[in-house]
C-alpha positions, -999 to +999 in steps of 0.1 A: +384-020+315+370+004+294+336+025+309+318+047+281+284+065+281+261+078+253+233+101+261+200+085+247+167+112+250+161+118+288+184+088+301+219+077+291+232+043+281+264+029+301+289+000+290+314-018+307+336-038+293+373-053+301+396-049+270+417-085+282+397-111+297+409-135+320+401-169+310+411-199+329+425-230+313+404-258+316+412-295+311+387-319+299+407-354+306+375-374+300+359-357+269+346-384+245+347-412+265+323-439+253+288-442+272+291-478+265+329-481+279+319-459+311+294-485+318+316-514+315+340-499+336+313-493+365+297-523+361+336-540+367+344-520+395+309-529+412+318-564+405+354-565+421+344-540+445+306-546+456+309-523+485+322-493+467+306-459+472+300-435+446+325-410+459+354-438+457+339-449+425+342-413+405+377-410+423+390-443+407+372-441+372+385-400+372+345-388+366+326-363+385+302-378+414+271-367+394+286-391+361+287-418+385+250-414+396+235-409+360+256-438+349+246-461+379+208-447+372+211-463+339+226-494+350+194-497+374+171-491+346+187-519+325+182-540+357+217-552+358+228-537+396+209-531+423+219-512+457+210-533+487+214-511+521+221-476+526+249-453+513+277-460+533+270-496+550+255-513+519+264-532+488+259-537+452+242-565+439+246-581+403+215-588+390+225-598+355+258-600+331+267-568+315+264-579+276+275-552+256 
């Protein structure tokens, strides 16, 4: 850590900096997954397991829960799927085939 001061008029300027910063190693396993491929994977998972929850889906596909929610919202907007019932006791319904 480095601390430096500089007098400026009636005050001063202070700067605190690190000589060596610790940068964590981050692994991005799903970077570059094609949107269409992920939509298809979610569709196929819902088709095979209509009772699946978003946390279970995100675990199986190795994606973030929020990412799964966004893609599910896209499938809902495309009127391909809908959710019947609640988050825990509900199930997914395929309304039409995924054509891509």
